C-alpha positions in Angstrom: -0.1 -0.2 -0.1 2.8 2.2 0.9 4.6 1.6 -2.3 1.1 2.7 -4.4 0.8 6.0 -2.0 4.7 6.5 -3.0 3.8 6.4 -7.0 0.5 8.3 -6.8 2.6 11.3 -4.5 5.3 11.2 -7.4 3.4 11.1 -10.3 1.9 14.1 -8.5 4.8 16.0 -8.7 5.9 14.8 -12.3 2.9 16.7 -13.4 3.5 20.0 -10.9 7.0 19.6 -12.8 5.4 19.7 -15.8 3.0 22.7 -15.6 6.2 24.6 -14.5 7.9 23.4 -17.7 4.4 24.3 -19.8 5.0 28.0 -18.1 8.2 27.8 -19.9 6.6 26.8 -23.6 4.3 29.7 -23.1 7.2 32.3 -22.5 5.9 33.3 -18.7 8.7 35.7 -17.1 11.8 33.6 -16.0 10.5 35.4 -12.2 7.0 34.4 -12.7 7.8 30.6 -12.8 10.3 31.0 -10.0 7.7 32.7 -7.5 5.0 29.8 -8.9 7.9 27.1 -8.0 7.8 28.4 -4.4 4.1 28.5 -4.3 3.2 25.3 -5.7 5.9 23.4 -3.2 4.9 25.4 0.3 1.1 23.5 -1.0 1.9 20.3 -2.1 4.9 20.1 0.8 1.9 21.4 3.7 -0.8 18.3 1.1 2.2 15.6 1.8 2.4 16.2 5.8 -1.2 16.8 6.4 -2.3 13.4 4.8 0.5 11.1 5.9 2.3 12.8 9.0 6.0 14.2 9.7 7.1 10.7 11.0 5.2 8.8 7.8 7.7 6.2 6.2 5.7 7.1 2.6 7.1 11.0 3.6 10.7 9.5 3.9 10.6 7.8 0.7 8.8 10.3 -1.3 10.8 13.2 -0.2 14.0 11.0 -1.2 12.9 10.5 -4.7 12.2 14.2 -5.0 15.2 15.7 -3.3 17.1 13.9 -5.9 16.0 17.5 -7.9 16.3 19.7 -5.0 19.5 18.3 -4.2 20.8 17.7 -7.0 19.8 21.7 -7.9 21.5 22.6 -5.4 25.0 20.4 -6.0 25.0 22.1 -9.3 24.8 25.9 -8.1 28.0 24.0 -5.7 29.9 23.2 -8.9 29.6 26.7 -10.5 30.8 28.8 -7.7 34.5 28.2 -7.7 34.7 28.9 -11.5 31.8 32.1 -11.0 33.7 33.4 -8.2 37.3 33.3 -10.3 36.4 34.4 -13.6 34.0 36.9 -12.6 37.1 38.9 -10.7 39.6 38.5 -13.4 36.7 39.8 -15.7 36.4 42.9 -13.9 39.8 43.6 -14.5 39.3 42.8 -17.5 36.9 45.0 -18.5 38.2 48.4 -16.1 38.6 51.4 -17.6 40.8 53.5 -15.4 43.7 51.8 -12.7 43.5 54.2 -10.3 39.5 54.5 -10.0 39.5 51.1 -9.7 41.8 50.8 -7.1 40.1 53.2 -5.0 36.5 51.5 -6.2 37.8 48.5 -4.8 38.5 49.5 -1.5 35.6 51.3 -0.8 33.3 48.2 -1.8 35.1 46.3 -0.1 35.5 48.9 3.4 31.3 49.2 2.4 30.6 45.4 2.9 32.9 45.0 5.8 31.1 48.5 7.1 27.5 47.1 6.1 27.9 44.0 8.6 29.1 45.5 11.7 25.9 47.8 11.1 24.1 44.0 10.3 25.7 43.2 13.8 24.4 45.6 15.5 20.6 45.8 14.5 20.9 41.6 15.1 22.0 41.8 18.7 19.4 44.6 19.2 17.2 42.5 17.9 18.0 39.2 19.9 17.6 41.7 23.3 14.2 43.2 22.1 12.6 40.0 21.9 14.7 37.9 24.7 16.0 35.6 23.3 17.5 32.4 25.5 19.1 29.3 24.4 18.8 27.9 27.6 15.1 27.7 27.2 15.2 26.0 23.9 14.8 21.7 24.3 17.7 19.6 22.0 15.6 16.9 20.1 17.5 14.4 18.4 18.5 16.3 14.9 19.6 19.2 17.4 22.0 16.7 19.2 23.0 15.4 15.6 23.9 18.7 14.3 25.1 19.9 17.9 27.8 16.8 17.4 28.7 17.9 13.6 29.3 21.9 14.6 31.9 20.9 17.6 33.6 18.5 15.2 34.0 21.6 13.1 34.5 23.8 15.6 37.3 21.6 16.9 39.6 22.6 13.7 39.0 26.4 14.4 39.7 26.8 18.2 42.9 25.5 17.8 43.7 28.4 16.2 44.4 31.8 17.5 42.2 35.0 15.3 45.6 35.9 13.3 45.9 32.3 12.5 42.7 32.2 11.1 43.4 35.2 9.6 46.6 33.7 7.8 44.4 30.8 6.8 42.6 32.9 4.2 45.9 33.3 1.6 45.8 30.8 -0.4 49.1 28.4 0.2 48.0 26.2 -2.5 45.0 28.0 -5.2 44.1 24.4 -6.6 43.4 22.9 -3.8 41.1 26.2 -2.7 39.3 25.0 -6.2 38.2 22.1 -5.0 36.4 23.8 -1.8 39.0 21.6 0.4 39.5 24.3 3.3 36.5 26.4 5.1 38.6 29.4 3.7 38.5 28.4 0.5 36.2 30.9 -1.3 38.2 33.6 -0.1 41.4 32.0 -1.0 39.7 32.1 -4.3 39.3 35.4 -4.5 42.1 36.6 -2.8 44.4 34.2 -6.0 41.7 36.0 -8.6 42.9 39.3 -7.2 46.5 38.7 -7.8 46.3 37.3 -10.5 44.2 40.5 -12.0 46.9 42.6 -10.6 49.1 40.8 -12.9 47.0 41.3 -15.8 47.2 45.3 -14.9 50.9 44.8 -15.3 51.3 43.0 -17.7 49.0 45.3 -20.1 51.0 48.0 -19.4 54.5 46.2 -19.9 53.8 43.8 -22.6 50.2 45.7 -24.6 50.2 42.9 -27.2 50.6 40.1 -24.6 48.7 41.4 -22.4 45.2 41.9 -24.8 45.9 38.9 -25.3 45.3 37.5 -22.1 42.3 40.2 -21.5 40.5 39.1 -24.8 40.8 35.6 -23.7 39.6 36.1 -20.1 36.2 37.7 -21.2 35.6 34.7 -23.8 35.9 32.4 -21.0 33.9 34.7 -18.8 31.4 34.6 -21.7 31.6 30.4 -21.8 31.3 30.1 -17.7 27.8 32.5 -17.9 26.6 30.3 -20.3 26.8 27.7 -18.4 25.2 29.4 -15.6 22.7 30.0 -17.2 22.5 26.2 -17.8 21.6 26.1 -14.6 19.6 28.9 -13.8 16.8 27.8 -15.7 16.7 24.4 -13.9 15.4 27.2 -11.4 12.1 26.2 -10.8 11.6 23.0 -10.8 14.7 23.3 -8.2 12.7 25.3 -6.0 9.7 22.9 -6.2 11.4 20.4 -5.2 13.8 21.6 -2.4 10.4 23.5 -1.3 8.1 20.3 -1.0 10.6 18.4 0.7 11.2 21.5 3.6 7.6 21.7 4.6 7.2 18.1 4.1 9.7 17.1 6.7 9.2 20.3 9.0 8.2 19.7 12.1 6.0 22.3 12.6 6.3 22.0 16.9 9.9 23.0 16.8 8.6 26.2 14.2 6.2 27.2 16.5 8.5 26.9 19.5 11.1 29.0 17.9 8.5 31.3 16.4 10.0 34.2 18.3 13.8 33.5 16.8 12.1 33.5 13.8 10.3 37.0 13.9 13.2 38.7 15.2 15.5 37.2 12.9 13.2 38.6 10.5 12.7 42.0 12.3 16.3 42.3 11.9 16.7 41.1 8.4 14.0 43.7 7.5 15.7 46.9 9.4 19.1 45.9 7.3 17.0 46.1 3.9 15.3 49.2 5.1 19.1 50.5 6.3 20.1 49.7 2.3 17.5 51.9 1.6 19.1 54.7 3.6 22.0 54.4 2.2 20.9 55.3 -0.7 19.1 57.6 0.2 22.0 59.7 1.7 23.8 58.8 -1.5 21.2 60.8 -3.3 20.0 57.5 -5.4 16.1 57.0 -5.3 15.1 54.3 -3.5 12.2 53.2 -4.9 14.0 52.6 -8.2 16.4 50.3 -6.4 13.6 48.1 -5.2 11.7 48.1 -8.4 14.8 47.0 -10.4 16.8 44.5 -7.5 13.5 42.9 -6.6 14.2 39.7 -9.7 17.5 39.4 -8.2 16.7 39.4 -4.5 13.1 36.8 -5.5 16.0 34.6 -7.0 18.6 34.4 -3.9 15.8 34.4 -1.4 13.8 30.9 -2.9 17.5 29.5 -4.1 19.4 30.3 -1.2 22.7 31.1 -2.4 24.4 34.5 -2.7 26.8 32.6 -5.8 23.8 31.5 -7.9 22.2 34.4 -7.7 25.4 36.5 -8.9 24.8 36.6 -12.3 21.5 38.1 -11.9 23.6 40.5 -9.6 25.9 41.6 -12.0 22.8 41.5 -14.7 20.6 44.0 -12.7 24.1 46.5 -11.5 24.8 47.1 -15.2 21.6 47.0 -17.1 19.0 48.5 -14.6 20.9 50.8 -12.0 23.5 52.0 -14.5 27.2 50.8 -12.6 30.0 49.6 -15.0 30.8 46.1 -15.4 34.3 45.8 -13.5 32.3 47.8 -10.5 29.5 45.5 -10.5 31.8 42.2 -10.9 33.7 43.2 -8.2 31.4 44.3 -5.9 28.9 41.1 -7.1 32.4 38.6 -6.3 33.6 40.1 -3.5 30.2 40.2 -1.5 29.8 36.3 -1.6 33.2 36.3 0.2 33.1 38.9 2.2 30.5 40.9 4.6 27.5 39.1 4.1 25.1 41.1 5.5 22.6 38.3 6.5 24.7 35.4 7.2 27.8 36.6 8.0 26.2 39.9 10.7 23.2 39.4 12.2 22.4 35.8 12.4 25.7 35.4 13.8 25.7 38.6 16.4 22.1 37.3 17.2 23.4 34.0 18.4 25.8 35.0 20.4 23.5 37.0 22.1 21.2 34.1 22.3 23.7 31.9 23.5 25.8 34.1 26.1 22.7 33.8 28.8 23.1 29.9 28.7 26.8 29.7 28.9 26.3 32.2 32.1 28.1 35.0 30.6 27.1 38.6 30.8 26.2 40.8 28.1 27.5 44.6 28.6 29.1 46.9 26.4 32.6 45.0 26.1 31.0 41.7 25.1 28.9 43.6 22.9 31.6 45.8 21.1 33.8 42.7 20.9 30.9 40.4 19.1 30.4 43.2 16.5 34.4 43.6 15.8 34.7 39.4 15.9 31.6 39.4 13.5 32.7 41.7 11.1 36.6 39.9 10.9 34.7 36.5 10.8 32.6 37.9 7.6 36.4 37.3 5.5 35.6 34.3 3.6 32.2 33.4 4.0 31.0 30.8 1.2 27.7 32.0 -0.7 26.5 29.2 -0.3 24.5 27.0 2.2 26.3 26.4 5.2 28.2 29.7 4.8 26.3 31.4 8.2 26.6 27.9 10.2 31.0 28.6 9.6 31.0 32.5 10.2 28.8 31.3 13.4 31.3 28.8 14.1 34.2 31.6 14.1 32.5 34.1 16.2 31.3 31.7 19.1 34.2 30.0 19.2 36.2 33.3 19.3 34.3 34.2 22.0 34.0 31.4 24.4 30.5 30.5 23.6 29.4 27.1 23.2 28.9 26.5 19.6 27.0 23.2 19.9 24.2 25.9 21.2 24.0 27.3 17.4 22.4 23.7 16.6 19.2 25.0 18.7 17.7 26.5 15.0 18.0 23.5 12.6 14.6 23.2 12.5 13.7 27.0 11.1 17.3 27.3 8.9 15.9 27.0 5.9 12.9 29.3 6.8 15.8 31.9 7.9 17.7 31.7 5.2 16.0 32.7 2.8 15.9 36.2 4.0 19.6 36.5 4.7 20.2 35.5 1.6 18.2 38.0 0.0 20.2 40.8 2.6 23.3 39.1 1.6 23.0 40.3 -2.0 21.0 42.9 -1.7 24.3 44.4 0.6 26.8 43.7 -2.3 24.4 45.6 -5.0 24.4 48.4 -2.7 27.9 48.2 -2.5 28.3 48.5 -6.2 25.9 51.4 -7.1 26.7 53.3 -3.7 30.6 53.1 -5.1 29.7 53.8 -8.7 27.8 56.7 -7.5 30.1 58.5 -5.7 33.2 57.4 -7.9 31.0 59.4 -10.6 30.6 56.7 -12.9 27.2 55.2 -12.4 24.7 55.6 -15.5 22.1 58.1 -13.6 20.0 58.2 -16.4 19.7 54.9 -16.7 18.8 54.3 -12.9 16.2 56.6 -12.8 14.8 55.3 -16.4 11.5 53.7 -15.3 11.2 51.2 -18.2 13.9 48.6 -17.8 14.5 44.7 -19.4 13.4 41.4 -17.7 16.5 39.6 -16.0 16.9 36.5 -18.1 18.4 32.8 -17.2 16.5 31.8 -20.7 19.2 33.4 -23.1 
């Protein structure tokens, strides 16, 4: 009987996949199909749980098959992370017009990313304090205990190193090893390697123009090649989102979600507040925040549903260049660096909130010194956070271990992690787009006419 029910569930799921494919054939906008996939996944997952229950073997076997598509999509996103980051940064150097301006812009982007992360950490602290979050009041179940053991194992390697040693570990001793993602800091290592190659390209263009131009053209051609690969993966997004949301909702423990509802509310209060800060920053620099909201919404929706800052990178760059009027070099640089430096949601708000939440359970007094130290450590720990799933956990491990707080208690949020991660990823991407836009505006290179233009082209993953 169970086998028949599983087959029926999979037939229904296949029909839902077919409906999204039909919408594609009808040329429904990409962003709409992503949103529809999200909605259908929520409804179908809720129906499965309502009919069978979370602990049902039918649910387990059904979601195991459905996860082939969801987890497969996530793995494909992970596949493109390193080549995408690497070639995007090299392309930023290849597309630049003026060396001095670009160097100034690059420093400014990093300062904005780290500065907004400090603001995000402060907002996270305020939100956690306002909602009186306390990890000691939450009971750990089997899943949380298993996650706690995993976190402790990861943290053990971190705790053996001092903070200066951890910073040195960001440097790529073997960049080819880092391309495999073998180390927790592999992402920032690849970024650093690409930057050094970029500067060497600048010197080559100056000393040997013919050779430099050949290398520049090769980089731009490879960039186009990799972007075509990315588009192939992005076209699968509606189907991947449908599978991910179905599995997530069908297997979620809603009683645990209710228990942790206060943390979810506090998290989204902080994330919304940080997004408002982004809009304020744009306003202060003389840009219309309403235009930013309209033009960035599709990229942020993709980030929200996919939970991948790296997967959103092509749409991030496309939004900046074709809608917000940011030069290609600045857009590539801010988008790429935003994947591994100063993620406002995952590396700013989240670890800071955990610090405030876990401190009472560890008997640590939350005073001014603790808060200042927590903000500083959070900003430093935001270096090298990968733009795919798991980056927030690594940031939390670094912050909690440095603050001498029990890292295992970060596992209390495992049941609501996917729900919170959606909002965190959107804020991460918004932070990188704001960094690029503000840098371009203050450098005088922003196309103001394009930024203020009311009509704009659709972002596409189907080209």
